[in-house]
Structure formats: structure tokens, C-alpha cells
C-alpha positions in Angstrom: 40.8 50.8 214.0 38.2 52.8 212.0 38.5 50.3 209.1 37.6 47.5 211.4 34.5 49.4 212.5 33.6 50.0 208.9 33.9 46.3 208.0 31.7 45.3 211.0 28.9 47.7 210.1 27.4 47.1 213.5 26.1 49.7 215.9 26.8 52.1 218.6 24.7 54.7 220.3 26.0 57.0 223.0 22.8 57.7 224.8 24.7 57.4 227.8 26.1 58.8 230.7 29.3 60.2 232.1 30.3 58.2 235.0 33.5 59.8 236.3 33.2 62.1 239.3 35.5 64.8 240.4 35.4 65.5 244.1 35.8 68.8 245.8 33.7 71.8 246.8 33.9 75.1 245.0 34.8 78.7 245.6 32.4 80.2 243.1 30.7 83.4 244.2 27.8 83.5 241.8 24.4 82.7 243.3 22.2 80.0 241.9 19.7 82.5 240.4 19.4 84.7 237.4 17.4 87.8 238.0 17.0 88.5 234.3 15.7 85.0 233.6 12.2 85.0 235.1 9.8 82.1 234.4 7.5 82.1 231.4 4.3 80.2 231.0 4.6 78.9 227.5 4.1 82.2 225.6 7.6 83.8 225.5 9.3 82.1 222.5 9.6 84.7 219.7 11.9 86.7 217.4 13.7 88.3 220.3 14.7 85.1 222.0 17.5 83.0 220.4 21.2 82.3 220.9 23.4 84.9 219.2 27.0 84.3 218.3 28.0 86.3 221.3 25.8 84.1 223.5 27.3 80.9 222.2 30.8 82.2 222.8 30.0 83.2 226.3 28.6 79.7 227.1 31.8 78.2 225.7 34.1 80.6 227.6 32.4 79.8 230.9 32.8 76.1 230.3 36.4 76.4 229.3 37.3 78.5 232.3 35.7 75.9 234.6 37.5 73.0 232.9 40.9 74.8 233.2 40.2 75.5 236.9 39.8 71.7 237.3 42.8 70.8 235.3 40.6 69.1 232.7 40.3 69.1 228.9 36.7 69.3 228.0 34.8 69.0 224.7 31.8 71.4 224.8 28.9 71.6 222.4 26.1 74.2 222.1 22.8 73.7 220.2 19.7 75.7 219.7 16.2 74.5 220.8 15.6 72.4 217.6 19.1 70.8 217.6 21.1 72.9 215.2 24.8 72.6 216.4 26.0 76.1 216.9 29.6 75.2 218.0 31.7 72.4 219.2 35.0 73.2 221.0 37.6 70.6 222.0 40.3 71.7 224.5 42.4 68.6 223.9 44.8 68.3 220.9 43.2 65.0 219.9 39.8 63.4 220.5 40.0 61.3 223.6 38.9 57.7 223.9 35.4 57.2 225.2 34.2 54.1 227.2 30.5 53.2 227.4 29.5 51.3 230.4 27.2 51.4 233.4 29.9 49.9 235.6 33.7 50.1 235.7 35.0 47.5 235.1 32.2 46.5 232.7 30.0 43.7 234.0 27.2 43.6 231.3 27.8 41.4 228.3 25.3 42.8 225.7 24.3 45.9 223.8 26.7 48.8 223.9 28.2 47.9 227.2 32.0 48.0 227.2 32.4 49.6 223.8 35.4 51.9 223.5 35.6 54.6 220.9 39.4 54.9 220.2 41.3 58.2 220.6 41.4 60.2 217.4 37.8 59.7 216.4 35.1 62.3 217.1 33.2 60.3 219.7 33.7 63.1 222.2 32.1 65.6 219.9 29.1 63.3 219.2 28.7 62.7 222.9 28.8 66.4 223.8 26.3 67.2 221.0 24.0 64.5 222.3 24.1 65.8 225.8 23.4 69.4 224.6 20.4 68.2 222.5 19.1 66.2 225.5 19.0 69.4 227.7 17.3 71.3 224.9 14.8 68.7 223.8 13.6 67.6 227.2 12.9 71.2 228.3 10.4 73.9 227.7 9.2 77.1 229.4 7.3 74.9 231.9 10.2 72.5 232.7 14.0 72.6 232.7 15.3 69.1 232.5 19.0 68.0 232.3 20.7 64.8 231.3 20.8 64.0 235.1 17.0 64.2 235.0 17.1 61.8 232.1 19.4 59.5 234.1 16.7 59.3 236.8 13.8 58.3 234.5 15.2 55.7 232.2 16.5 53.1 234.6 15.0 49.8 235.8 13.5 51.3 238.9 12.1 54.8 239.7 13.8 56.0 241.7 17.1 54.3 240.7 18.2 52.2 243.7 14.7 51.8 245.1 14.3 48.1 244.5 10.9 46.6 243.6 9.7 49.9 242.2 8.4 50.2 238.6 10.8 51.3 235.9 11.5 55.0 235.1 8.5 56.9 233.6 10.5 57.5 230.3 12.0 54.0 230.2 13.5 53.7 226.7 13.4 57.3 225.7 17.2 57.2 225.3 16.6 55.5 221.9 14.8 58.3 220.2 15.8 61.3 218.1 18.0 58.8 216.2 20.0 59.9 213.2 18.6 57.0 211.1 15.0 58.3 211.7 12.8 59.4 208.8 11.4 62.3 211.0 14.5 64.0 212.5 16.4 66.0 210.0 20.1 66.2 208.9 22.1 69.4 208.8 21.7 70.7 205.2 24.4 71.6 202.8 27.8 70.1 202.1 29.8 69.0 205.2 33.3 70.2 204.9 35.9 68.8 207.2 38.1 72.0 207.2 36.1 74.8 205.6 37.6 78.2 204.9 36.8 80.7 207.5 34.6 82.7 205.2 32.3 79.8 204.2 28.8 80.8 205.2 26.8 78.6 207.4 23.5 79.2 209.2 21.1 77.2 211.4 18.2 75.6 209.5 14.9 74.0 210.2 14.5 71.2 212.7 14.0 69.2 214.7 17.6 68.0 213.9 18.7 64.5 214.6 20.9 63.6 217.5 24.0 61.6 216.7 23.6 59.3 219.7 19.9 59.4 220.8 19.2 61.1 224.1 21.8 61.1 226.9 21.4 60.0 230.5 25.0 61.2 231.3 25.2 64.1 233.7 26.7 67.0 231.9 23.8 68.2 229.6 21.7 71.3 230.5 19.1 73.5 228.7 19.9 77.2 228.0 17.4 80.0 228.6 16.9 83.6 227.7 14.1 85.7 229.2 12.5 82.6 230.6 12.3 80.6 227.4 14.3 77.6 226.3 16.7 78.6 223.5 19.0 75.6 223.4 21.4 73.4 225.3 25.0 72.8 226.3 26.8 69.4 226.7 30.2 68.5 228.0 32.4 65.4 228.1 35.6 65.6 230.0 36.0 62.4 231.9 36.1 59.9 229.0 33.4 57.8 230.6 29.7 57.2 229.5 27.9 55.7 232.4 24.9 56.4 234.7 24.4 57.5 238.2 23.0 54.3 239.7 22.7 55.9 243.2 20.8 59.2 243.2 20.5 59.3 247.0 23.9 60.9 247.3 25.4 64.1 245.9 28.1 63.8 243.2 30.8 66.1 242.0 30.7 65.0 238.4 33.3 66.6 236.3 31.2 66.9 233.2 28.3 68.3 235.1 30.4 70.9 236.9 31.8 72.2 233.6 28.4 72.2 231.8 26.6 73.9 234.7 29.2 76.6 234.8 28.7 77.1 231.1 25.0 77.9 231.7 25.7 81.0 233.9 23.5 83.8 232.7 21.5 81.3 230.6 20.4 78.8 233.4 17.0 77.4 233.6 14.7 79.5 235.8 14.9 78.1 239.4 11.1 77.7 239.6 11.1 75.5 236.4 14.0 73.2 237.2 13.4 69.5 237.5 13.9 69.6 241.3 10.6 71.7 241.6 8.6 69.0 239.7 7.3 65.8 241.2 5.9 62.5 239.7 4.4 59.8 241.9 5.4 61.8 244.9 9.1 61.8 243.9 11.1 64.8 243.0 13.2 64.9 239.9 16.9 65.8 239.9 18.4 68.7 237.9 22.0 69.2 239.1 24.2 68.0 241.9 26.1 71.3 241.8 25.1 75.0 242.1 27.1 78.0 241.0 28.4 78.5 244.5 29.9 75.0 244.5 32.2 75.6 241.6 36.0 76.0 241.9 35.9 78.9 239.4 33.3 81.7 239.4 31.8 81.5 235.9 31.0 85.2 236.0 34.8 85.9 235.9 35.4 83.8 232.8 37.5 85.7 230.2 36.0 86.5 226.8 36.1 83.6 224.3 37.9 85.6 221.7 40.8 86.3 224.1 41.5 82.7 224.9 44.8 81.1 223.9 46.0 77.6 224.4 42.5 76.3 225.1 42.0 74.1 222.0 39.9 75.0 219.0 36.5 74.6 217.3 35.8 71.3 215.8 34.0 70.4 212.5 31.8 67.3 213.0 30.7 65.6 209.9 27.0 65.9 209.3 26.5 68.4 212.2 28.8 71.4 212.3 31.8 73.2 210.9 34.6 74.7 212.9 32.6 77.9 213.4 30.3 79.6 215.9 26.9 80.3 214.4 23.7 81.8 215.7 20.6 79.7 216.5 17.0 80.1 215.3 14.0 81.7 217.0 11.7 78.9 218.2 8.2 78.8 216.9 9.0 80.6 213.7 9.3 79.0 210.3 13.1 79.1 210.4 13.1 76.7 213.3 10.9 74.2 211.5 8.0 74.7 213.9 5.4 77.4 213.4 1.7 78.1 214.1 -0.8 75.8 212.3 -3.3 77.0 209.8 -6.7 75.4 209.7 -6.9 74.4 213.4 -8.6 77.5 214.7 -8.8 78.0 218.4 -6.4 75.2 219.3 -3.1 77.2 219.5 -1.6 74.4 217.5 1.7 74.2 215.7 3.0 72.2 212.7 6.4 71.0 211.5 7.5 72.7 208.3 10.3 72.3 205.7 12.7 75.0 204.5 10.0 76.5 202.3 7.6 76.8 205.2 5.4 74.0 203.9 3.7 71.7 206.4 5.6 68.5 206.4 2.7 66.4 207.5 -0.7 67.8 206.6 -3.7 65.5 207.2 -3.9 62.9 204.4 -5.6 59.6 203.8 -4.1 56.2 204.7 -1.9 54.5 202.2 -2.9 51.0 203.2 -5.8 50.1 200.8 -3.8 47.1 199.6 -3.9 45.7 203.1 -7.3 46.8 204.4 -9.3 47.8 201.4 -11.7 50.7 201.8 -11.3 50.8 205.6 -8.3 53.2 205.3 -8.4 56.4 207.3 -9.6 59.4 205.3 -7.9 62.8 205.5 -11.0 64.2 207.2 -10.7 61.5 209.9 -7.0 62.3 210.4 -7.8 66.0 210.8 -10.5 65.1 213.4 -8.1 62.8 215.3 -5.6 65.6 215.6 -8.2 68.2 216.5 -9.8 66.0 219.2 -6.4 64.9 220.7 -5.1 68.5 220.9 -8.5 69.6 222.4 -8.1 67.0 225.2 -4.5 68.2 225.7 -5.6 71.8 226.1 -8.0 70.8 228.8 -5.6 68.4 230.6 -3.7 69.4 233.7 0.1 69.0 233.0 2.1 66.6 235.1 5.7 67.8 234.4 5.2 71.5 234.0 5.2 74.6 236.3 3.3 76.4 237.4 0.9 73.8 238.8 -2.3 73.9 236.9 -0.7 74.5 233.5 -2.3 72.7 230.5 -0.5 69.7 229.0 1.9 70.4 226.1 2.4 67.6 223.7 2.9 66.4 220.1 0.3 64.1 218.5 1.2 61.8 215.6 -1.2 59.7 213.4 0.0 56.8 211.2 -1.9 54.2 209.1 -1.7 50.5 209.7 1.6 50.3 207.8 3.3 53.1 209.8 3.0 55.8 207.1 2.7 59.3 208.7 -0.8 60.8 208.1 -0.5 63.9 210.2 1.3 65.5 213.1 0.3 68.4 215.3 1.8 69.9 218.5 0.8 72.4 221.1 2.7 75.6 221.8 5.8 75.0 224.0 5.7 71.2 223.9 9.1 69.8 224.5 10.8 68.9 221.2 11.7 65.3 222.2 8.0 64.4 222.1 7.7 64.8 218.4 9.9 61.9 217.4 8.7 59.9 220.4 5.0 60.4 219.6 5.7 59.0 216.1 7.6 56.1 217.6 4.7 55.4 219.9 2.1 55.6 217.1 4.1 53.2 214.9 4.8 50.8 217.8 1.1 50.5 218.6 0.2 49.9 214.9 2.9 47.2 214.3 2.4 45.2 217.5 -1.4 45.3 216.9 -1.1 44.0 213.4 -2.0 40.4 212.5 1.2 40.2 210.5 3.5 41.5 213.3 5.2 38.1 213.7 5.7 37.8 210.0 7.2 41.3 209.8 9.7 40.8 212.6 10.6 37.3 211.4 11.4 38.9 208.0 14.2 40.9 209.6 16.9 38.3 209.0 20.0 40.6 209.1 21.7 39.9 212.4 22.3 42.6 215.0 26.0 42.8 215.7 27.5 43.4 219.2 31.1 44.6 219.4 33.7 44.4 222.2 36.0 47.0 223.6 38.3 46.6 220.6 35.4 47.1 218.2 35.6 43.6 217.1 32.5 41.4 216.6 31.7 39.5 219.8 28.1 38.2 219.3 25.1 38.4 217.0 21.4 38.3 217.9 18.4 37.8 215.6 15.1 39.7 215.7 13.0 36.5 215.0 14.2 35.1 218.3 12.2 37.8 220.1 9.1 36.6 218.3 9.7 33.1 219.6 10.2 34.5 223.1 6.9 36.4 223.0 5.0 33.4 221.7 6.5 31.3 224.5 5.7 33.9 227.1 2.2 35.0 226.0 1.0 32.1 223.9 1.5 30.7 220.4 -1.1 33.1 218.9 0.9 36.2 220.0 1.7 38.8 217.3 -0.5 36.8 214.8 -4.1 37.2 216.2 -4.5 41.0 216.0 -4.6 41.6 219.7 -4.6 45.4 220.2 -1.4 46.6 221.9 -0.9 50.0 223.4 2.6 51.2 224.2 1.8 50.6 227.9 0.9 46.9 227.1 3.9 46.4 224.9 6.1 48.1 227.4 5.0 45.6 230.1 6.7 42.9 227.9 9.8 45.1 227.5 10.9 45.4 231.1 13.8 43.5 232.8 11.3 42.2 235.4 7.8 40.9 234.8 5.7 42.3 236.4 7.5 45.6 236.2 9.9 46.3 238.9 9.6 43.1 240.9 13.1 41.8 241.6 13.7 38.1 241.1 11.0 37.8 238.5 12.0 36.9 234.9 12.5 39.5 232.2 9.7 40.3 229.7 10.2 38.5 226.3 11.2 41.8 224.6 13.8 42.7 227.2 17.3 41.4 228.0 17.7 39.4 231.1 18.6 41.3 234.3 19.5 38.1 236.1 22.0 37.1 233.4 23.8 40.5 233.4 22.4 41.3 229.9 20.1 44.3 230.6 21.1 47.9 231.1 20.1 51.3 229.7 22.6 50.5 226.9 21.0 47.1 226.2 17.2 47.2 226.5 16.4 44.3 224.2 14.4 44.3 221.0 14.0 48.1 221.0 17.7 48.7 220.7 18.5 45.6 218.6 16.1 46.7 215.9 18.1 49.8 215.2 21.6 49.0 216.5 23.3 48.3 213.1 22.0 51.6 211.6 22.9 53.6 214.7 26.5 52.5 214.3 26.4 53.1 210.6 25.7 56.7 211.3 28.4 57.0 213.9 30.9 55.6 211.4 29.8 58.2 208.9 30.0 61.0 211.5 33.6 60.1 212.5 34.7 59.7 208.9 35.0 55.9 208.9 32.2 55.3 206.4 31.7 57.2 203.1 27.9 57.4 203.2 25.3 58.0 205.8 22.4 55.6 206.7 18.6 56.1 206.7 16.1 57.2 206.7 15.0 53.9 208.2 16.3 52.8 211.6 14.8 49.3 211.4 16.8 46.6 209.6 13.9 46.1 207.2 13.2 47.1 203.7 9.7 48.2 204.8 9.6 51.5 206.8 6.8 50.5 209.2 9.0 51.5 212.2 11.4 53.8 210.4 12.3 55.9 213.4 12.5 53.0 215.8 10.1 51.7 218.5 9.2 53.1 221.9 8.4 51.2 225.1 6.9 53.7 227.5 3.2 54.7 227.6 1.3 57.1 225.3 -0.2 55.4 222.3 -3.2 53.2 221.2 -4.1 51.6 217.9 -7.0 53.0 215.8 -9.8 50.8 214.6 -12.8 50.9 212.2 -15.0 48.3 213.8 -12.6 45.4 214.4 -10.2 46.4 211.6 -6.9 48.0 212.5 -6.5 51.2 210.5 -3.6 53.0 212.3 -2.1 54.3 215.5 -2.1 57.5 217.5 0.9 58.5 219.7 1.2 61.3 222.2 4.3 62.5 224.0 5.5 65.5 225.9 3.9 65.4 229.3 3.4 62.8 232.1 2.9 59.3 230.8 -0.6 59.0 232.2 -1.5 62.3 230.5 0.0 60.9 227.2 -2.1 57.7 227.6 -5.3 59.7 228.3 -4.8 62.2 225.4 -4.2 59.3 222.9 -7.1 57.2 224.2 -9.7 60.0 224.7 -8.5 61.9 221.6 -9.4 58.8 219.6 -12.6 58.2 221.5 -13.8 61.8 221.1 -12.8 61.8 217.4 -14.9 58.7 216.9 -17.9 60.4 218.6 -17.5 63.4 216.4 -17.4 61.2 213.3 -20.5 59.2 214.3 -18.7 56.1 215.4 -16.7 55.7 212.2 -13.5 55.0 214.1 -12.7 54.3 217.7 -10.5 52.5 220.2 -10.1 48.8 219.9 -13.1 46.7 220.9 -12.6 45.8 224.5 -12.4 42.1 223.8 -9.4 42.7 221.5 -7.3 44.7 223.9 -4.1 43.4 225.4 -5.3 43.8 228.9 -7.3 40.6 228.3 -3.9 38.7 228.3 -2.5 37.3 231.5 1.0 35.9 230.7 2.5 34.2 233.8 -0.8 34.9 235.6 -0.3 38.7 235.6 -2.6 40.9 233.5 -1.1 43.3 231.0 -2.0 47.0 231.3 -3.6 48.9 228.3 -3.9 52.5 229.5 -3.8 54.4 232.7 -5.5 57.8 233.0 -5.1 60.4 235.7 -8.0 60.4 238.2 -9.1 64.0 238.0 -7.3 65.3 234.9 -9.0 68.4 233.7 -8.3 72.0 234.4 -11.9 73.1 233.8 -13.7 70.2 235.4 -13.8 68.0 238.5 -14.8 64.9 236.4 -13.0 61.7 237.5 -12.2 58.4 235.9 -12.6 60.0 232.5 -11.4 56.9 230.6 -13.5 54.4 232.5 -15.9 52.3 230.4 -14.7 53.6 227.0 
């Protein structure tokens, strides 16, 4: 079976979602609070807060006890805040088969729908790691989000099941943090399948890659100590990756029960959980179970080292060895994120390598061959980062508690060819926003380029879809998306240099156009909803650009391929979108006059805040630089386009966004 996968070289990503439910109410005695885990406000991460070996063992033991109480064999993964895999424990004697589908039986014909990872491969471990990373990466001291939260915000409607509503605010985020990315890092050192017990291994700098993107499968939660996010736990026990398409009821999902039990003593502070945060008047979901609902009281779980007959630790190629290790202290050089030098007064942080060197200090553009002397200078990049972080520090956060907190984001700057010119983040920004902000910046740059059509037509390698037997069932071609855009928008599309923000490009990437309106056709960059082609596992061009390389990594991780992929997710020799594309708002292209010179992407808070910080950050940087750079001229922006009679959107800013001012309509007229 594995050799057939290797020959195919196609793709698979388990960003998905555990569909099986286990009914029944519990007899757990522990209350749904943790008196020692009081909320922080973005300042608590430090040397004293990290997951120790004892902490990791306690999390595993609590999950194992809950699984045993339910008669289940779970695979449980624990990671630290930057994605280091601290342990993977499998209760079963052999890795179970995993089915990826939004419905059972499968009804969607494209993407990853209906793919089955056979028993004996490590698909369960990859899935558990992905769920754990999702809980860790989406959360911060201001918000505790789970993979159930992710489920709610990536579907075709927000809320799922409310027809004729716009798509989820983080529509498409599941295809980020990819292992083929040139930003997310791989575990360092040799990967040994069965290492000797005394082989040393420690956590290293991040953010680490996720084997399967981000997960929308209930069963992934963040872990907290002293009010600060220190990692995540993920569980797979039901063999199904699906989504909760109906969030109006209350489930007893097996994966979620086991994972939630595992968090006891490390649970997200109640006041920071998703169900205390609203967007567009709608409350997020965190968990459908509390500690008192569980069949087994997690506080009574036996010590991990005393367990017998409960399976064993698992070595996962490229991620972990069969050991329990300690995590890193977040915000310190060992985590890969530490305070920035040279940005005084901004409380800014940078990404560093193992030698504590800034990975992305401000530098000049590399695109002189394409645009001559119009390239961004290092001083301009520094000003862009400074202005964007200054706007963020003034902005009122959307998805953080307490109400009135400042926005916490990552800002990425690229040149017109997608080369990274600088990255900067604010304290306590969620980790997922780093890779996503870079995806957004690159997406704005490529779709605004006059040679966008030429670039995408140059990707001639077909994207391969496989069936439940992992055999080739269909191929799609990226140039067909260019044809679809030019039919939908006009023959000049992707050739005339129209400025596309991620909000504008996202309009064309939805299964309904305009967004959310049932019965309307899909956008040209999306799969068809009407023809049973669209799902969270089959978004369209976004997934198809990276699908082959996603699978290539999965094959490596399960031992079916000798070498890993990357660092370039796109099926192109040119790394202009090396970590994939993104299709929810938060980016704009950068111009010198009417010449495209780059892109700025922002991610980590509400999407309107991300839009505003990128747009106003660029605008205010331009003012500080005497007009040398700015947003696209108004006549070039994509909101001048009206495909099918409906105008595209460019940006959308909050009405009264600042903490220190009552100013309204701050983006108007700019």
C-alpha cells in the first residue's frame, strides 16, 4: 500500500476533523475551573512557564485514563507553544486506519475527501500532532481556542448551518503551517525510528511545522500554566476526520472528551476560552464537554509511569522519538521568538534561529531585475514594520480578552517576487499568524502582479487526487484556474496589474459568489458547491497549488518516501508562494507610484483588524517616508471590478478601532 502512495507522489493533508461521536454523560467530579490558572493579559510568558517532563506525563496519563474509561484506544500528542512535539503515545498495538471525509459515506468527489490512510501507517500520530499544534498555535494569553473553534470558522457559512451567511472568518486557515513551507521549521537532528533510551533529545527553536496543516477536528486543545499558553494536546480515537456541520447541538465527541480530560490542571482559563469571545455578534465554541461531563474524573488518573498495558510512546519521523521531553519557555531565544532589538517602544518580537540571530531582519528587495530601481529599501521595510506594529498597538483587539486589549499580530513584508524582507510580531500574538501573515503578503503580491497569469500557467505539473485505496482517481491543472478567472472577471484578469488584497482574492475563492449566497455559482478559484466538489478538504486553487507537496511530506513522515519535500509548497521552481497562499483578509500590495514593489500581510486578530493594520500600516509608513511608497492607486484596486455585477471588496476596517481615540472610519479616503 505504501509503495503505491510513493509511486503516486500525490497529496494528502489532515487538516481535518474527527467526526465520530460517543454518546453518554459523565460522572466526573472535577469542576470546570482551575483556581491556579488565573488569566493573564499578555505579559506572563517567561522562564518559569513551560511544560516539564512531569507535566507532559500528567497530560498523557489523564487522556489515557479517560480513553480506558470509554473502552477506546487513543493516540495522544503533546506539543509546546512553538510546536515542538514533546510526546506521542499510542494505546493501540498498531496505527489504526484513518478516513478523511466531511460525510459518511463520502459524498464529495474532489480534494482529500474519502482518502483512507491504511492501518499500520502513522496517520494517527500525524493527526494527533496536528490537533495539538492547532490548540497551541491558535491560542494566547488573551484567547484559548480549540480545534472545535477552528471547525466553526473555516466552513462555507459562519455559523455553520446558517445558510446565506458569509463564510467563516478564517476560511482557508486550515492550509497553513504546512511542512513544505519555507518559514515553518523542521525538527533538527537525525530522526531515529527506534532510538536507544539514552539518546538525548531536546526541544528547539520554532515555530515548528505541522504535519497536516491546522485541524478543524474536535479533539485539540491548548495547555496553560499560570495563565499563559504553554502548548497543546491532540487526540484521535475514532478513526474519522470530519467536521461538525451542525454546531447548534451538543456533541459527545470521543476525541474531544479524551483530549479535554487530558487538559485537567492545564486547561485554558475560563475567562479566555472561545465561548467568552464574540465576532459579528456570534459566540465562538470551545468544547462541547466540561470536566463534570466525563465518565472518568481526570483528577483520579494514575501516574503515567505506573501504567501497564496502555500502549507505548511512538517515534514519528521528522517530529519525535519515543521519549517524553520538556518544552521551551515562550518568548525566549530557545523558543525561536524573542524581543526585537532596534524597535524601541514597540514591545516587538522577532523570529530567531538556533544561534539567536534574527531570521528576517529588514533588508532591501531582491527584484531589481523585474522592477529596476523601484525596489523597496531596507529603511522602507523597517518603516513598514514599525508603522504596522504601531497601528496594532493602538488597535482594539477583536478576539482577545479582556475587552479593550490591544491587537496582537505578526506582520510580514515581501518584495514583488515573494522574497521575505522582514517579519515582526507583537508580544503574545498567536503563533499561527506568523506563517499566515507571510502567506497573505505573498498572495497579495502574486495576484497583483502583471505576470500572475504567466506564473500560474507555468505550473504544468498536474495535481493528483487519490481515492480511498490511495490510487489515482483524477488530475487537475493549475492553468485551468487562470482560464476560469479570466472567464469570470474578464480576459485581462491576472495580466493587467490590478491590485488584489487578500479580501478581494478571497471573494473569488468562495464556493458562492457573492460570498455565502446559496444557489449562486462558485468563485473561479473555488471548487463547485453545487457539483459536490467543495469542502474544507477541497477548497480549490489554494489546496491544489500545494497538494502534491503536502502528500510528499506525509509519505516521508510515515516512512514511505526516502526524502522530505520543500521548502516550497507550490508546484513551481520559483518560490514566490513558497509557503502556500491564503484566502481570508489581512493583506494589501505595496506600490511605489503605480509600480508593484511588494506585499504586506498581517494576521493574529480579527480579520477587519488585520485588514486595517496592513492598509493603515502601509499608509502611515508612506507618510513617514514622504510619499515614497503607499497603497495601490485607487483606480488600480480590485474593488473597481464587478464580475457578474457584484463588486469585489478591497479592505474592511473596524468603525471605531482605537483604544486611545474615538476616531471613526479611519481607512476612509486613503
